[in-house]
N, C-alpha and C positions, 0 to 999 in steps of 0.2 A: 514841384517842378524839378527836373533833373539838373544837377550841376556838374555833370561829367559828359565827356564826348562819347557819342555813339561809336561802337567798334564793329567793323565788318571783317570778315575773313573770306579770302578768295579760294575757289569760286563760291558764290553765295547760294549754293544749292540747298536742298531740304536738310541735308546732314549738317552742313555748316551753320545753317539757320538754327537748328536744334542745339548745336554746340554753343553758339552765342547766347541763345535764350537761357542756357544754364549758367554760363561762366561770365557773362556780362550782359544781362538782360536789358534790352533797350527801354523797357518801361519801369526800370528799377527806381524806387524813391528812397533816397538815403534817410535813415531814421533820425529822429530828434536825439541828439547826444545826451548821455547821462551827465550828471554834474561832475562825476569823476569816474575814471576807469582804473581798475587794478592793473590792466595790461592793455596797451595799444600795440598792434602788430602792423607794420608797414610792409606790404608785399604778400600776395596770396599764391605763391608757388608752394612747392612741397614743404619747405621749412615753415613758412608762415601759416599754412593750413594746419599743420600738425601742432604748432604752438597754440593757435587759437582754439582748435577743437579740444586739445588736451587740457588747456586751462579751463575752458567753459565746462568740460565734462567731469571735472573733479567733484561736482556735487556740493560745493561749499559756498555757492552763491557769488562767485567772482563775476565782476563786470568786465567783459572783454570786447574790444573793438578791432576790426580787421579792415585794412585799407588796401585797395587794389585799383590801379589806374588803367589796366588793360584787361587781360583774360585771367580769371581765377584758374588755378591749376598750373600756371606758369609754364616753363619750358617743357617739363616732363609730359604733361597731357597734350599740350598744343603743338609744340615744335621739336620735341625731343624723343624721350623713351617710347611713348605710345605710337606715334606715327612711324618712327624709324623701324621699330620692331615689326610693325605690320608689313612694311615694304620688304624687310629682310625675310619674313616668312614667305612672302610671294616669291622672292628671288630663290629661296632654298627649294621651293617646289620646282622651279625651272632647273636647278642643278640636279634634283632627283630624276627628272625626266631625261635630262641630258645624259646622265650616267646610268640610266635604267638598263641599257644593253649589257653591261657587265654583270647584271643580276639575272640575266636570261629573260628580260622583259623587252619586247620590241616596241619602239615608239617611232613615229615619223610625222613630219608636217605639223607639229604643234605650234601654236602661235601665242605670243604674249599680248594680251589686250591691256596696254598700259593705263588707259582711261579707266578700265574696270578695276585694275589694281589700286589706283588712287581713290576710286569711289569706295571700294571696300575699306580702305584706310579711314576715309572720312566717316563712313557709317559706324565703324567700330569705335572710333574716337568719340563720336557723338554719343554712342551708347554707354560709354564709360563716364562721360562728362558730368552726369548728375551727382557723382560722388563728390565733385569739387564745386558744386553749384552754390550760388548765392543763397538760394532758398534753403538748401540743406543746412548751411551754416547758420542762417537765421533761425532755423528750427532747433539747432543745437544750443541756441542762446547767445550767439555772437551777433553784435551789431556790425553789419557789413556796410562799408562806405565805399562806393565806386567813384574814383576821381584821383587827381594828383594830390598826394599828401606831402607835407614838409613840416619840419620842426619850427615852431615859433620860439620856443625856449625849452628849458630842461624839464618842463612839466606839461607841455601842450603841443599838439599837432594840428595843423589846419588842413581841412579838406574842403575845397570850394568855400562855401559860406559857413561851414561848421568848424568849431574848435573843440578838439577832444583833449581834455585834461587827463593826465595819467600819473600813476605812481611809478610804473615801470614801462619801458617800451622795448620792442625787439625790431631790429632792422632786418628784413628778409627780402630785399629787393632783387637779389640774384645778379646774374651777369648776362652779357649779350655777345653775339658775334661782332668782330671788328672788321672794318674795311682794310684789306691788305694794302701795304705800302707799295703799290704798283702803279706806275704812271699810266694814266688813261683808263684805269679799270672802272672808275665811277661813270665816266662817259659811255664806255662800252656796255656797262651793266653786268651784274654778277648775282649769283645766288648765295644764300647762306642757309643754315639749318632753319632759319626763321622764315624763309621764302620758298625753299625747294619743295615743300609739301603742298604748295599751291599749284604745282605743275599738273596739267591734264594731258600733255603730250610728252613722250620721252625724247629728250634731246638726241639727235642722231650722233653728234660728236660732243663729248663732255670732258672738260678739263677739271680735275679736282686738285686744289692746291692744299697740300698738307697731308702727310702720311702718319698722322696720329690716329687715335681711335675713331674719331668722327669721320675723318677723311677716308680711312680704310673701309669702315663699315659701309658708307654710302657709295664709295667707288665700286666695291664688289657688287652691291645690290643693283646699282644702275647698269653695270656691265651685264649682269645676268638678265636684267629686264629689257635689254636691247640696245643700250647706248654703247658707242665705241669710246672707251674711257682711257684717258691719259692721266696718270697720277704723278704730280710733281711734288717732290719733297726735298727739303734742304739737307736732310741727313743722308748719310751714306747707305742706310738701309731703313726700311719701314719700322715703325713702332719702336724707335730707338730707346724709349724709356722702359721697355719690357725686357724680360729675359732674352738674351741674344738667340738662344736655341729656339725659343718659341717664335720670335719675330722672323727667324729664317724660314720656318715652316709656312707661315702665312705668306711671306714674300714669294716663296717658291710656288705656292698655290696660285697666287695672282698671275705669275708668269705663265704657268701652265694654262690658265684660263684665257690668256690673251690680253690681259690688262697691260697697257704700255706704261713702263715706269721710267721716269726721268728723275734721277737721284742726284744729290749733291749740288743742287742749285735751286734758285727761286726765280720766278718770272720778273723781268725788269720793266716791261711795259706791255700795254695792250693797244692794238689798233683795230678799229672797225674796218671791215672790207665789204665788198659787194656780196660776198658769200659767207660771211661769218665774223669771227673775232680772232685776231692773230695775236698769240702770246710769244714774246721774245724772251730768251734766256741764254745765259752763257754756259757752255759745257766744254771742259777741257780747253779753255782759252778762246773758243770760237762761239760766235753768236749763232744760235739756231732759233727756229720758230715752229710753232704748230698752229693750225687753224681749227677752231672748234665752233660749235653753235652756242654753247653755254659754258660758263665758268662757275664752279662751285667752290667757294672759299671755306675750307674745312679746318682752318687753323686760326687760333687767336680768339681770346675772350677778354672782355672788359667789364669791370664791376659797374653796376647801375647806382652810382652815387650822385649823379647830377640832380639838381633841383631839390635835394633833401634839406639843404641848409645845415649840413653837418658841421661846417666851420662855426656856425652861430651857437651850437650847443656843445662845442669842445670835443667832438668825436673825430679822432684822427683817422686819416685814410691815405692810401697811395694808389699806384697803378694796379696793385694786386687786390685792392679792396679795403674794407674797413678793418682797422687793427683791433684785435681782441686779445685778451689774455687766455690762459688755459681754461677759464670758466666761461668763456664767450662774452665776457664783459668788455665794453669799449672803454675809451679813456674818459667817458662820462659814466660814473658809477650807476646811474639810473637807467642807462641804455645798453642793451645787449644786441648781439647780432647772431644770425644763424644762416647756414646754407652757402650758396655760391658767392655771396657778397663778402665772405670772410674766410672760406675754407680753401685749402689747396686741393682737397678731394672734391671735385665737382661732379658728384653723383647724387641721384635721387635718394638712395639709401643713406648716404652720408648726411644729406640735409635732414632726413627724418631722424637720424640718430642725434644730430646736433640740436634739433628742435626739442627733443626730450630732455637734453641737458639744460637748454635754455629755460624750459618750464620749471625744472627743479631749482635752478640757481636764481631765477627771478622771484619766484613765489615762496620757496621754502627755506632757502639758506638764511634769509634775514631772521628766521626764528630758531636758528641754531640746529637745523635738521641736516646739516652737511651739504657739501658741494660736490658736483660731478665735474670731472676733467675731460676735455676733448682728447688729451694725450693718452687717456686710458682706453680709447676705442681700438678695437682690432678691426681694420677696415679691408674687406675684400673688394675686388672690382673685376669687371669682365669687359673684354673687347669682343663685340658680337660679329666678328668675321666668321667665315666657315673654312677651317675650324676656329672655334672660339679660343681666346686666351683668358684664363682666369688666374688671379693672383691674390695672395693674402700674406701679410707679414713682411719680413725683410727679404731683400735680395742678398746674394752672397757678398757683393762688394760693400753693401750697406753694413752688414754684420762685421766685416773685417775692419771697416773704418771706425767702428765702435770698439775695436779690440777684442772681438769675440771670435774664438777659434771655432770653425764650423766643419761639418761633413755634409756631403750631398748624396742623396739616394735618387736615382733616376730609373723609372720603369717605363720602357717603351711599350706603346700599345700593340706593337707587333708581337708581343708575348702575352697579350690579354685576349682570351678566346672570343669574348663578345665583340670586341673591336674588329677582330679578324672576320667574324661572321657578318658584321655590319659593313665591311669594306672600308673601315676607318682606322687602319693601322698607323697612319701617319700622325703621331701625337705622343704625348708622354705625361707621366706624373713625376714631378720633381719636388722632393721634400728636403728642406734645409734644416739640420738639427745641430745643436751644440755638441762640439766634439767631446766624446767621453760621456755623453748623456743622451737620453731619449727625448729631451725637451725640443719641441718643434718651434723653429724660429720663423719659418715661412714656407710657402709652397707655390708652385706654378703648375697649372694643368692646361694642356693643349688637347682639345677634343671637340667634337661637334657640339656637345652639350656640356662643356667644361663648367659653365656657370651654374649648372644644376649639381655639380659634384664638389665644388670648392667649399660649400658650407660644412661638410663633414670635417674638413681640416680646420676651418675657422672655429667650429664648435670645440674642437680639441684644444686649440690655442687658448680660447676664452676660458675653458674649463680646466686648464692646466693638465690636460691629458697628454701623455707622451706616446711615442711610437709603440712602446711595449703594450700599452692599453689598446691602441688601435689594432694591434695584431691579434687581440683576443675577440674583436668584434666580428661576428659572423656576417658575411656579405652574401646576398643571394647570388647563385650561379645560374647562368652567366650574366654578368653586368660589367659595364666598363668601369664602374666604381670599384670593382675588384682590384684595379690597379693601385688604389690607395692601400688596400690590405697587403698587396704584394710588396709595396714599399716598406710597410711596417714589418712584414715578415723578413725582409732583407736586412733590416736593422737588427732584428732578433738573432739572425744568424751570425752577425758580427760579434755577438757576446760569447759565442762558443770558442773557448781557447783550444789550442792544439791538443792539450792534454784531455780536455773534456770531449773533443771530437774523437780521439783515439778510444777513450773509455766507452763512448756511445756506440762506436763501431763494434767494439768487442762484445758489449751487451746485446747488440742487435744480432750478432752471429750466434750467441748462445741461445737466444730465443728461437 
């Protein structure tokens, strides 16, 4: 008999039925627990899945249990990376058709079938979902328990009628979108990343609250797919945590595309009208309002700590999440955490990397095999607007605050042949290095596929390779990644002293 609640996803078409059959099968029967588990993982998002699969796959006979109350795969598969990038891909197709005339290709009277766009997303998501399925993890040797899990004490977790006793545990319950503190918004109704992918009709008028990565990505995608988008952001410019030059390029792109920006304010209240939802906000001391059909809250996340009985097992937490040390260990030495529940980096790849650290530190460090630190990670990230912003390492202000003298090299894509041929000159490669050294401290790339390019710089930082080494790397011509080599070459040229330049010029003339 099942001891968990059946989960449905809207709309419950053939694709979402397939999704649910994989990641929360309605006929699932939780197994009889082992007498002891080497590791119990609560939460089957990216971090939890990687911890469970990694521990079970070591081939040393470890007993591993995985607990999930909702959908295995977590945000990434169900309401994050996968569905959002499917929508973004469709929206980029619209942008390509819109701009085709500048490439000598005539198009006219094309239409966006939003229902088909969303169906494609659901089909692709369902097709990927078997990787995160309960059956797959069962076949990997993991005992999968679907239901609400909570700590009973420092050596056991309760799921329904089952008690799972453990030697070590990992909390990987993630985070969720929060309700904006706006009067009347709950009554009026609003969307988050957890509900927006259930839409089957494109809102005619859409307000997006929040000009961070999630808000910007979805605002641009929905605008291109047919919504009239107003983006409301409390900062003076979009993406205010990113490099200012990079954020300015994205903001200017939004303005050119016709996205309405309301900056330096937040909505104060929402009222339902006969024709929509009216948002009120203050701008320059005056109250203004806009009317929309839907509101998307794209800012604010809260850790999923409720119902776990963390207080009962001495695990400290606050509004940011579970508190961990550099080894991902909580204030209870038997319990660790990984992923969005404890990290400032709320990315799938960060959760994956943290999970690998958690595996090592929970299972191997007790035997003197060394510990891994979260602070040693070199973490890149990407905002998937068009153009994308990719970053790794330090920003200039960050380096200066640490007392590091820095130099910056910036290569505009207007000087990169492939970017010119692609009609994508608006962007750059910016590399920050230690003054007087070729040591790379950080980098920002703005390009349509910046996320595909940043890994070269990340690899250099991880491997301790400086700009001098990057300048010796042969890049295929023409590629936009050649901008990275141009930056490295620019550094090499700074090493030429006036005397060596004079000598080189003299020798060149002799030859």
